[in-house]
N, C-alpha and C positions, 0 to 999 in steps of 0.2 A: 504493500500500500504506500509506504514511504517512497519507494522507487517511482511509482506511478505519479505521486504528487510532485516529485522533483521533476519528472519529465514534463508534466503539465505546466509547472512554473517556468521551466526552461523554454517551453514553447511559447508561453505568454510573453516572456521577455524578448524572444526572437521577433514575435509579431510587432511588439511595441517598438523595437529597434528599427524594423523595416519601415514602420509608419513614420518614425522620426527622420529616417534617411530620405523618405519620399518628400517630407516637408522641407528638408534642407535642399533637396534637388530642385524644388519649385523655382521657376523664374520669377524674380521679384519685379514689381512695377508699381509706380505711383502715377495715378491719373488725376489730372486737374479738371474739375467740373463746377458748374453752377447748380444750385438747387432748383432746377427748372425741369419741366417735362421734356425739354429738348434733349436731355441726357437720359431719357427713360431706358433705352437699351442697356446703358452702362449700369444703371441701378438694378435692372432685371438680372443681368449677367452676374453681378456681385451677390445679390440676395439669394438667387437660386443655385449658387455654387458652380455656375458654368466656367468661371475663370479657374477655380480650384480643380475642377474635373479635367481641365486642359493642361494642368501642371503649372498654373500661374498663381502667384501669391500677390494679389492686388490690394493696394491701399488707395482709397479715394481721398483726395484733398479738395476741400470746398473753398470757393472764392466768391466775391460779391460783384465782380465785373469781368468781362471777357479779356481785356488787354493784359491784366496781371497774369492770367493763365499762360499767355504766349511768352511773356517775360520769364516766368518760372520754368517753362520748358527749355528755353535757351540756356538758362543758368544751371540747369541740371537739378533744380529743386524737385521737379517732377519729370517723369519720363515721357508721358503723353498728355496732350491737351485735347479736350472735347468741348468746343464752345463756338461762338459766332465769329465770323470773319470781321476783322477791324483793320483800319489803315495801319495801325501799329503792327499787327500780326503780319500784314502784307510786307511792310518795310523790313521786318526781321527776315521773312522768307526771301525777299529780294536780295538780301545780303548773304543768303546761303546758310543761315543759322537755324532755319526751320524748314520742314517739308510737309506738305499736305499728303496724307496717306489714305484718306477715305472721306466719304460724305456722312453727314448726320442730319440735322433738322433742316426743314425747308419752310419758308412762308408759302402757304398754299391755301387757296380759297376753300372755305368750309372747315378749316382746322384752326380754331382760335389760338393765337400764341402771343404776339406783340400787338398792342393796341394803341390808338391815339385817345388820350383822355384830357378833358378840359377842367379847369378849376370852376367852381360854382359861379364866381363872379364873371369870369370870361364867358361862360356858357349863357348866363343871363344877359350878357352884353352882345350876344350874337354869334359866338363861336359854337356852331351847331354840327358842323361836319369837318372831316379832314381837310377839304379844299379851302376852308376858311382860315387856315393857319398862317397865311401870308401876313407879315407885319406883327406877329405875336411872339411873345417870349416863351420858348419851348425848352423844357428841361430834358436832359438825357445824361447818360453816364459820362461819355467822353466825346470830344471832337474826333471825327473819323471813325466812330463806332458803327456797329450795325444799325443802330437807331438813326444815326446821322445819314447813312446811306439810304435807309428807308424813306426818310424825309426828303432826300434829294430825288428819289424816284417819284415821290408824290408831287414835288414841284414840277418835274418834267411832265407828268401826266396832266396836271391842271394848268400848266402854262404860267406859273408864277416863278420869280427868281428866288433861289435858295438864299441869296444874300438879303432878301426882304425879311427873313425869319431871324430873330435874335436867339441864337443857340446859347443855352446856359448849361455848360458841362459841370456836373456835380459829383463825378467820380464813382458813384455807386447807385444802385437801384433804390436803396432805402433813403438816400439823400434826395433823389429826384421825387420820390413819393411824398416825402416830408415837405418839399418846396411846393408841390401841387396842393397839398392839403392846407399849407400855410398861406396860400394865395400870393406867394412871391414870384410865381410864374403863371402864365396863362394856360399852359398845356404841358404835357409830358408824354413821351413814348415809354411804355412800361409793359412788361409781361403781365398777363392777366393774373398770374399767381400773386404778383405784388400789388396790382391795382384793385383786386377784388375786395380786400379789406377796406380800402378807401371808399369804394362805392357802397359797400354794405353799411358803412358808417355815415354815408351822405357827404363824403369829402371830395368827390370828383364825379364827373359826368363822362360817359362813354361816347366816343365819336365814331369809331370804326376800327376794323382790323387791317393790319398791314397786308396779310395774306389775301384779303379780298380786293384791296386796292392795287397792290404791286407784288405779285408772287416772285420769290427769288430763293436761291440757295443760301440759306442762313448760316448753317454750321458745318463743321468738319472735324475730322480727327487728324492730329498733326504730331510731329515728333522732331527731335533734333537729329542731325546727321549722325551724331555719336550713337544715339539709340538705334538708328536704322542699321548700324553695323551688326547688331544682334538680331539677325534675321529670324531665328527660331522664336524669339520673344515677339517680334512684330507680327509674324505670320500667325502665331497662336492667338494673339490678342485680336487681330482683325477677324479671324475665324470665329471666335466667340462672339464678337460684336455682330457679325453677320447673322449668326444664329438668333441672337436676341432681337436684332432688327426685324427679322422675319416673324418671330413670335409676337412682338409688339404690334406689328402691322396687321397680321392675320387675325389676331384675337381682339385687339382694342380698336385700332383704326378702322378695320373692315366693318365693325359693328356700329360705328358712329352714325348718327342721324341729326341733321341740323346743328352740327358742331358739338354734339354731346354724346358721350359714350354711355351705354346702358350699364347698370350694375346687375350682373347676372352670374350664374355659376362659372361661366368661362372667363369673364372679364374681371371679376372681383379680385382674384389673387394678384393679378398684375397691377390693377389700380391701387391695391393696398400697398404694394411695393413702392410705386411712384409716390403715393401719399407719405410713406415713411421717410423717403429721402428728400422730399420737397417741403416737409413739415406742414402739410396741408391735410384737411379732412378729405376723405374719399369723395364726399359730396361736392367738393370744389374741384377736385382733380378731373372729374368726368367732363367738365367743360374747358379743359386746359390740356388737351392732348395734342402735342405738336406732331406735324406730319414728318415721317421719316421714310425714305425709300426702303422697300423691303429687302433689297439687295445691297444696301449701303452705297449706292452709286452716287457719284459726284457730278453735278451739272457743270462741266468744265467750261462750256461756252459762257455761262452766266458768271462764273468766277472771273473769266477774262474781261467781261463787261464791267464787273465791279472794280477790277484793278484799273482799267482805263478811266472810269468815272472818277475814282479817287485821285488818280494822277492828274486829270484835268482840273480838279478842284485844288490841287496843291497839297493834298493830304498824304499822298503816297509818292515815293521817289520814282523818278523816271527810269527807263532802261530795263524793265523786265515785264514779262507777261505770265499767263497762267502756266504755260509749259515749263517755265523756269523754276517754278516753286512746287511742282507736283512730282512726287515719287512714282513714276509711271509703272514700276514693277508691282506696286501695291494697289494703286487706284483703279476702281471700276468706274469707267467714264460713262456718263449718260448722254 
């Protein structure tokens, strides 16, 4: 009996050692994200253990604006960034210190994500629709941000000059929301997850969705050239994200009607994961599901248009285009 017990104990020790060895062998990676539904596949992959199953030990690092994620990626503080395109990100990529390796969120009609919101006073004074933003003070995170580009597309659509809008860069979503509530600006571009609390409290008025006005490729996955030398890490991470992209698309997005996802047996587990990582109740997440291509494709043509627009505005450096910043061996082009 003692011999059997010893054998059993030895076997248990061996199994535990094998598990520890597998944990040590896992490829480690830090991913920078915002607490927004535009990163839903990342949250799903982390929470459901898809990264771990692929031999990845992933740590999520949360930020309050897109540009700091790009900076942290170049500095090595994180290995991958998943966030919106910005002028700053493009400038870093144009210098060769960042590469785009995959697509993520898109502004698309029918999928509420980023909206135009007015202060109560401005709304009462006639700011009723997005096309009324000419001549107004508009808060956003940063000059050259995805919000800035969205506003530029809106100006082009309705024929007013972007220079007619007073841009108020406040560095973070929380600051922009506070300025809108405090009536120090007339309007702001905000994700619905940030703006909903304002609206529920009567602190802002909804004007329209960017995706309905001007659809475009909003977000991407990117990494530094140093990270890209570890091809097993990059390949595994993109494979996991592709799996999560497809699941999110087929379960949540495919079920949406009028911009809202139903809560049912199929969607609830994923919606609860998104709620967990965005710090929102599920009842709010259902109307805040960003569109993501089911294959993780990147709209390269639109990325090139973004770069050209930012260069024309003086927000991005000259001398590079989309082809120069994309790691073609990894990107699935749309």
